[in-house]
N, C-alpha and C positions, 0 to 999 in steps of 0.2 A: 504493500500500500504506500509506503514511504517512497519507494522508487517510482511509483506511478505518479505521485504528486510532484516529485522533483522533476520528472521528465516533462510534466505539463508546464511547470513554472519556467523552465529554461527557454523553451521556444517563445513564451510570452515576453520574457525579459529581453531576448534577442530581438524580437519584433519591436518592442518599445525603444530599444537602443537604436535600431535602424531608422525608425520614425523620428527620433530625436535628432539624429544626424541630418536627415533630410530637412527637418524643420529649421535647423541652424543654417543649412545651405540656402534655403529660401529667404531667410532673414538677411543673409549676406548678399544675396542677389538684389533684394529690395533696397539695400543700403548702397550698393554699387551702381545700380541702374541710373540714378540721378547723376552720378559722377560721369558716366559715359555720355549721358545726354548733355551735360554742361560742357564737357570737353569738346564734343562735336560742334556745339554751338559757338564756343569760344574760338575754335580754329577756323571755322567757316563763316561765322557771322551770318548764318542763314538757317532758316527753319528746316530746309531739306537736309542739310548736313546733320543737324541734331536728330532728325527722324531716322536718318541712315545709321547713325551711331547707336541709337536705341534699338533699332531692328537687328543690327549686327550683334549687340550684346545679348539680346533675347535669344537669338539663334544659337550662339555659343553656350550661353548658360543653360538653355533648355536641353541641348544635346548632352552636355556634361551631367545635368541633373538626371537624365534618363539612365546614363551609364552609372551614376552614383547609386541609384536605387537597385540596379541589377548586379553590379559587380564589386561594390566597395565592401570590404570584409570587416572593417573596424566599427566600434561603437562611438568613436569620436571623429569629428570632422578634421581637426588638425590645422595647424598654421599653414602648412605647405599648400593645402588645397585652397585656403583663403587667398594666399599669395597668387596662385595660378589664376584664380577667379578675378583677382584685382588686375592682373596682367590682361585678362580678356576684356575688362572694362576699358583699360587704356587703349588697347588695340582697336576696340570698337569705336572709341572716340576718334582715332586716326582714320577709321573707315569713312567717317563723315566727309573727309577731303575728297573721296572718290565721287561724291555727289556734286562737287563744285569744281569742275575741271579748270585748270589754268592757275589756280591759286598759288601753288608752290612756285611755279615759274615766274609769277608776277611779283612776288614779295620775298626778298632775301630774309627779312625778319621772320616771316612765317616759316621759311625753310629751316632756319636755325632753331626755331622753337620746336618744330617737328623732330629735328635731329636730336635735340636734347631729350625729348620725351621718348624717342625710340631707344636711345642709350639707356635711359632709366629703366625702361621695360626689359631690355636685355640684361641689365644688372640684376633685376629681380629673378631672372631665370637661373641665376647661379646660387640662390639661397633656398629655394623651395625644397630641393633634395636634401639639403643640410637639415632643415627642420623636420622633414619626414623621418630621417634616420634618428635624429635626436629624440623625437617623441615616440619612436617605435611604431610609426604609422605608415611605413612603406607599403605599397600595394601596386598591383598591376594597373588598377584604375588610375592611381595618381600618376604613374609613369606615362600612361596613355593620354591622360588629360594634358599633361605638360607637353608631350610630343605634338598633339593636335593643335595646341595653341601656338607652338613654335611654327608649325606648318602654315597656319593662317597668317601669322606675323610675316613670314617670309614671302608669301604670295601678295600680301598687302603692300609690303615695301617694294616689291617688283612692279606692281601696278602703279604705285606712286612715282617710281623712277621712270617708267614708260610715259606716264601722264605728263611729267615735267620735262620730258625731252632729253633726259640724261642718257638714254640708250634706246635702241630700237625695240620692236615688239618681241624680239628673241630673248630679251631680258626676263620675260615671263617664264622661260625655261628654268632660269636660276631660282625663281621663287616658287615655281609650281612643279618641280621635278617629282616630288613625292606623289602628287595627284596624277601625274602621267604614269607613274609606277603602279598606283592603285588601279588606274583604268586598264593598264596592260594585264593586271592580275585577274580581271574579269574574263579574259580570254585564256590566260595561263595561270590557274589557281596555285600552282606550285611556287609562284613568286611570293606567296604569303607565308611560306614555311619560315620557322625561326632561323635567325642568322647568328653566327658567333659574335661575341663581343669584340669590338675593335676600337681602340682609342682613336685611331686615325679617322674613323667615321664620325665620331663625335666632334673631333677637332675641325673637320671640314664643314660640318654643320654650323659651328660657331663662325668660321671664316665666311660662310655663305651669308649669314645674317649681318656680320660686320661689314662685308663688302656692300651689301644693299643699304645699310645705314650710312656708310661713308658716301655713297653716291648722292645722298640727299643734301650734302654740304654744298652751299652755293659756290665755293671756291673750286669745286671739282666739276669740270664740264668739258665739252668737246672731245678730242681724241683720248684724253686721260680717262674720262668717265667710261668711254667705250672699252678701253684697254682693261681697266679694273674689272668691269662687268664680264669681259671675255675670260679673264683669268679665273674669276670665281666660278663661272659656268663650266669651264674646263675641269676644274678640281671636282666640282659636284658631279659632273658627268662621269669622271673617272671613278668616283666612290660608288655611284649607283651601278656603273658597268661592272665593276669588280664584284659587287654583291650578286648581280644577275648571273654572272659566270659561275660563281660559287653555288648558287641555288640550282642552276641548270645541271651542274656536275653531281649534285647530291640529291636530286629529286628522286622520289620513290616510284 
């Protein structure tokens, strides 16, 4: 009888813990949504920019919330996930610029501001993993959440670089390589198999984001911006190509 009552209490406690985590996540979303809206409005000075920022944040936060409910194993949300969610709010604010073409090219002050915000977002990417390990809250969900936000960030930066004329449309390859990889996986599912850990892969991803951020600087233009973008694209292509070759050789 005691074992039966205990077995009934454990699932209820687990369920309450999961609901508590999701409730905290919703509160965090409600607190950060106005920040994304305000940043989009500040950067674009236009309602359409603010609306785009809010829509982008809702899409990212909603997708992450779905994954949180299904795959997060802990009964605490943790600082790391809050930081990643805050990064998504910053990135959403930057998304507002896509709704107002020409703004970055027309204003050096705006370009420097966006550059500083992008650097700040990148710096936050270096601390979320630290807090997850320190709090004992590492998880596959947290790693995936961080990776997906990085991917969105890279694509956004590439779009801003193209929009501001820093590079041709091929710069979208630098920001959207992972999405091309996922699209290819629809035809060849073996591309989704686990890959061995490689420090060089992580280093090249950092270089990718750093290159895209550097391209936003008003002092970098013309042949220099195209050269930097080409070098970054070449490194990223090498990294993905090496992984594809490895996956092809080890597919079952």
